[in-house]
ZADO-1210 file (C-alpha; in nm, 4 decimals, padded with zeros to 6 digits):
<atoms>
<atom x="03.4775" y="-03.3444" z="06.0651" code="UNK" pos="1"/>
<atom x="03.1430" y="-03.4783" z="05.9837" code="UNK" pos="2"/>
<atom x="03.0360" y="-03.5322" z="05.6215" code="UNK" pos="3"/>
<atom x="02.7350" y="-03.3374" z="05.4989" code="UNK" pos="4"/>
<atom x="02.4700" y="-03.5770" z="05.3944" code="UNK" pos="5"/>
<atom x="02.2017" y="-03.4423" z="05.1491" code="UNK" pos="6"/>
<atom x="01.8578" y="-03.6012" z="05.1134" code="UNK" pos="7"/>
<atom x="01.8146" y="-03.8310" z="04.7938" code="UNK" pos="8"/>
<atom x="01.5243" y="-03.6222" z="04.6539" code="UNK" pos="9"/>
<atom x="01.7328" y="-03.3109" z="04.6348" code="UNK" pos="10"/>
<atom x="01.9386" y="-03.4004" z="04.3264" code="UNK" pos="11"/>
<atom x="01.6292" y="-03.4678" z="04.0915" code="UNK" pos="12"/>
<atom x="01.4752" y="-03.1428" z="04.2200" code="UNK" pos="13"/>
<atom x="01.7850" y="-02.9404" z="04.1357" code="UNK" pos="14"/>
<atom x="01.8014" y="-03.0944" z="03.7827" code="UNK" pos="15"/>
<atom x="01.4378" y="-02.9984" z="03.7267" code="UNK" pos="16"/>
<atom x="01.5093" y="-02.6491" z="03.8390" code="UNK" pos="17"/>
<atom x="01.8137" y="-02.6234" z="03.6152" code="UNK" pos="18"/>
<atom x="01.6151" y="-02.7601" z="03.3112" code="UNK" pos="19"/>
<atom x="01.3274" y="-02.5013" z="03.3893" code="UNK" pos="20"/>
<atom x="01.5859" y="-02.2246" z="03.4071" code="UNK" pos="21"/>
<atom x="01.7330" y="-02.3151" z="03.0651" code="UNK" pos="22"/>
<atom x="01.3948" y="-02.3329" z="02.9072" code="UNK" pos="23"/>
<atom x="01.2834" y="-01.9959" z="03.0537" code="UNK" pos="24"/>
<atom x="01.6042" y="-01.8261" z="02.9463" code="UNK" pos="25"/>
<atom x="01.5734" y="-01.9694" z="02.5962" code="UNK" pos="26"/>
<atom x="01.2200" y="-01.8471" z="02.5690" code="UNK" pos="27"/>
<atom x="01.2492" y="-01.4989" z="02.7277" code="UNK" pos="28"/>
<atom x="01.5976" y="-01.3954" z="02.6369" code="UNK" pos="29"/>
<atom x="01.5611" y="-01.4321" z="02.2612" code="UNK" pos="30"/>
<atom x="01.6843" y="-01.1380" z="02.0585" code="UNK" pos="31"/>
<atom x="01.4044" y="-00.8886" z="01.9731" code="UNK" pos="32"/>
<atom x="01.2384" y="-00.9514" z="01.6354" code="UNK" pos="33"/>
<atom x="01.3134" y="-00.6597" z="01.4022" code="UNK" pos="34"/>
<atom x="01.0120" y="-00.4421" z="01.3204" code="UNK" pos="35"/>
<atom x="00.8258" y="-00.4795" z="00.9948" code="UNK" pos="36"/>
<atom x="00.9413" y="-00.2042" z="00.7682" code="UNK" pos="37"/>
<atom x="00.6658" y="-00.0155" z="00.5779" code="UNK" pos="38"/>
<atom x="00.6940" y="00.2698" z="00.3301" code="UNK" pos="39"/>
<atom x="00.4098" y="00.5202" z="00.3680" code="UNK" pos="40"/>
<atom x="00.4320" y="00.7750" z="00.0945" code="UNK" pos="41"/>
<atom x="00.2178" y="01.0256" z="00.2893" code="UNK" pos="42"/>
<atom x="00.1606" y="00.9932" z="00.6642" code="UNK" pos="43"/>
<atom x="-00.0957" y="01.2695" z="00.6534" code="UNK" pos="44"/>
<atom x="-00.3127" y="01.0668" z="00.4275" code="UNK" pos="45"/>
<atom x="-00.2717" y="00.7547" z="00.6281" code="UNK" pos="46"/>
<atom x="-00.1406" y="00.4010" z="00.5324" code="UNK" pos="47"/>
<atom x="-00.2468" y="00.0382" z="00.5823" code="UNK" pos="48"/>
<atom x="-00.0472" y="-00.2617" z="00.6901" code="UNK" pos="49"/>
<atom x="-00.0998" y="-00.6230" z="00.7929" code="UNK" pos="50"/>
<atom x="00.0226" y="-00.6912" z="01.1462" code="UNK" pos="51"/>
<atom x="-00.0480" y="-01.0104" z="01.3290" code="UNK" pos="52"/>
<atom x="-00.3199" y="-01.1140" z="01.0883" code="UNK" pos="53"/>
<atom x="-00.5045" y="-00.7798" z="01.1335" code="UNK" pos="54"/>
<atom x="-00.5115" y="-00.4825" z="00.9094" code="UNK" pos="55"/>
<atom x="-00.4215" y="-00.1618" z="01.0904" code="UNK" pos="56"/>
<atom x="-00.4446" y="00.1859" z="00.9606" code="UNK" pos="57"/>
<atom x="-00.2120" y="00.4680" z="01.0874" code="UNK" pos="58"/>
<atom x="-00.1005" y="00.8249" z="00.9969" code="UNK" pos="59"/>
<atom x="-00.0594" y="01.1791" z="01.1393" code="UNK" pos="60"/>
<atom x="-00.2450" y="01.4943" z="01.1697" code="UNK" pos="61"/>
<atom x="-00.0609" y="01.8184" z="01.1441" code="UNK" pos="62"/>
<atom x="00.2679" y="01.9240" z="01.0015" code="UNK" pos="63"/>
<atom x="00.5768" y="01.7006" z="01.0544" code="UNK" pos="64"/>
<atom x="00.8047" y="01.9565" z="01.1957" code="UNK" pos="65"/>
<atom x="01.0436" y="01.9482" z="01.4894" code="UNK" pos="66"/>
<atom x="00.9347" y="02.1214" z="01.8061" code="UNK" pos="67"/>
<atom x="00.5850" y="02.1429" z="01.6655" code="UNK" pos="68"/>
<atom x="00.3230" y="01.9221" z="01.8130" code="UNK" pos="69"/>
<atom x="00.1352" y="01.6826" z="01.5706" code="UNK" pos="70"/>
<atom x="-00.0948" y="01.3925" z="01.6387" code="UNK" pos="71"/>
<atom x="-00.0275" y="01.0245" z="01.5696" code="UNK" pos="72"/>
<atom x="-00.3314" y="00.8010" z="01.5118" code="UNK" pos="73"/>
<atom x="-00.3683" y="00.4331" z="01.4813" code="UNK" pos="74"/>
<atom x="-00.6797" y="00.2109" z="01.4083" code="UNK" pos="75"/>
<atom x="-00.5970" y="-00.1398" z="01.5157" code="UNK" pos="76"/>
<atom x="-00.8993" y="-00.3661" z="01.5793" code="UNK" pos="77"/>
<atom x="-00.8804" y="-00.5508" z="01.9047" code="UNK" pos="78"/>
<atom x="-00.5522" y="-00.3877" z="02.0079" code="UNK" pos="79"/>
<atom x="-00.5005" y="-00.3304" z="02.3798" code="UNK" pos="80"/>
<atom x="-00.1840" y="-00.1134" z="02.3837" code="UNK" pos="81"/>
<atom x="-00.0371" y="00.1039" z="02.1184" code="UNK" pos="82"/>
<atom x="00.2984" y="00.3080" z="02.1542" code="UNK" pos="83"/>
<atom x="00.5005" y="00.5177" z="01.9144" code="UNK" pos="84"/>
<atom x="00.8612" y="00.5990" z="01.9380" code="UNK" pos="85"/>
<atom x="01.0830" y="00.8103" z="01.7141" code="UNK" pos="86"/>
<atom x="01.4520" y="00.7573" z="01.6214" code="UNK" pos="87"/>
<atom x="01.7113" y="00.8363" z="01.3662" code="UNK" pos="88"/>
<atom x="01.9560" y="00.5827" z="01.2110" code="UNK" pos="89"/>
<atom x="02.2931" y="00.5843" z="01.3943" code="UNK" pos="90"/>
<atom x="02.1852" y="00.8853" z="01.6123" code="UNK" pos="91"/>
<atom x="02.0732" y="00.8857" z="01.9745" code="UNK" pos="92"/>
<atom x="01.7671" y="01.1070" z="02.0003" code="UNK" pos="93"/>
<atom x="01.6924" y="01.0477" z="02.3617" code="UNK" pos="94"/>
<atom x="01.3706" y="00.9078" z="02.5015" code="UNK" pos="95"/>
<atom x="01.0894" y="00.9612" z="02.2493" code="UNK" pos="96"/>
<atom x="00.8226" y="00.7074" z="02.3556" code="UNK" pos="97"/>
<atom x="00.4474" y="00.7872" z="02.3523" code="UNK" pos="98"/>
<atom x="00.1601" y="00.5787" z="02.4597" code="UNK" pos="99"/>
<atom x="-00.1410" y="00.6255" z="02.2365" code="UNK" pos="100"/>
<atom x="-00.4826" y="00.6514" z="02.4227" code="UNK" pos="101"/>
<atom x="-00.8162" y="00.5138" z="02.3039" code="UNK" pos="102"/>
<atom x="-01.0277" y="00.7682" z="02.1230" code="UNK" pos="103"/>
<atom x="-01.4083" y="00.7798" z="02.0803" code="UNK" pos="104"/>
<atom x="-01.3870" y="00.6424" z="01.7206" code="UNK" pos="105"/>
<atom x="-01.2307" y="00.3219" z="01.8304" code="UNK" pos="106"/>
<atom x="-00.8726" y="00.4095" z="01.7411" code="UNK" pos="107"/>
<atom x="-00.5738" y="00.5373" z="01.9366" code="UNK" pos="108"/>
<atom x="-00.4130" y="00.8836" z="01.9518" code="UNK" pos="109"/>
<atom x="-00.1332" y="01.0743" z="02.0966" code="UNK" pos="110"/>
<atom x="00.0089" y="01.4276" z="02.0599" code="UNK" pos="111"/>
<atom x="00.3820" y="01.4191" z="02.0001" code="UNK" pos="112"/>
<atom x="00.6710" y="01.6557" z="01.9544" code="UNK" pos="113"/>
<atom x="01.0033" y="01.5718" z="01.7938" code="UNK" pos="114"/>
<atom x="01.3273" y="01.7202" z="01.9144" code="UNK" pos="115"/>
<atom x="01.5779" y="01.9035" z="01.7013" code="UNK" pos="116"/>
<atom x="01.8698" y="01.7146" z="01.5725" code="UNK" pos="117"/>
<atom x="02.1875" y="01.9063" z="01.6404" code="UNK" pos="118"/>
<atom x="02.3401" y="01.7924" z="01.3043" code="UNK" pos="119"/>
<atom x="02.0429" y="01.9340" z="01.1150" code="UNK" pos="120"/>
<atom x="01.9185" y="01.5912" z="00.9980" code="UNK" pos="121"/>
<atom x="01.5435" y="01.5416" z="00.9249" code="UNK" pos="122"/>
<atom x="01.5234" y="01.1682" z="00.8414" code="UNK" pos="123"/>
<atom x="01.3203" y="00.9960" z="01.1036" code="UNK" pos="124"/>
<atom x="01.1803" y="00.6464" z="01.1854" code="UNK" pos="125"/>
<atom x="00.8510" y="00.6183" z="01.3659" code="UNK" pos="126"/>
<atom x="00.8254" y="00.2833" z="01.5293" code="UNK" pos="127"/>
<atom x="00.4637" y="00.1748" z="01.6043" code="UNK" pos="128"/>
<atom x="00.4258" y="-00.1055" z="01.8678" code="UNK" pos="129"/>
<atom x="00.0817" y="-00.2631" z="01.8664" code="UNK" pos="130"/>
<atom x="00.0553" y="-00.5212" z="02.1406" code="UNK" pos="131"/>
<atom x="00.4247" y="-00.5990" z="02.1065" code="UNK" pos="132"/>
<atom x="00.4330" y="-00.6207" z="01.7253" code="UNK" pos="133"/>
<atom x="00.6299" y="-00.3408" z="01.5703" code="UNK" pos="134"/>
<atom x="00.6266" y="-00.1443" z="01.2534" code="UNK" pos="135"/>
<atom x="00.8966" y="00.0916" z="01.1390" code="UNK" pos="136"/>
<atom x="00.8055" y="00.3891" z="00.9182" code="UNK" pos="137"/>
<atom x="01.0703" y="00.6210" z="00.7668" code="UNK" pos="138"/>
<atom x="00.9652" y="00.9834" z="00.7133" code="UNK" pos="139"/>
<atom x="01.1266" y="01.3177" z="00.6696" code="UNK" pos="140"/>
<atom x="01.0306" y="01.6284" z="00.8598" code="UNK" pos="141"/>
<atom x="00.9634" y="01.9655" z="00.7101" code="UNK" pos="142"/>
<atom x="01.1931" y="02.2725" z="00.7600" code="UNK" pos="143"/>
</atoms>
């Protein structure tokens, strides 16, 4: 049986590929940074926060009720993509992700509807994602 002979240059190439793989995995497989938690006393009046060196303003229009559409708005200068998702602590509320669209006033808006929680809970978190940076806002829906 003939012995397999590999070219000399193959070993350094394999080492470089292995190192590049470790660097890429370390960079891209980091645990997600937790969202910045903000208390907004009244989402209908709007609130402000610092995110990534920029001040953003956000809020809602309409009544915060389940199964009743309301509008989420965000003013984030220079933002390219804004999304809002909704969750409850320790409760799976399904897929509730909305992409906010640019509006004529230079902000972003989306019409959203919250599902009913079968346990009757009304405590929610709205997670705003502005170009990959997240803010978590607790709020309570009306009856």
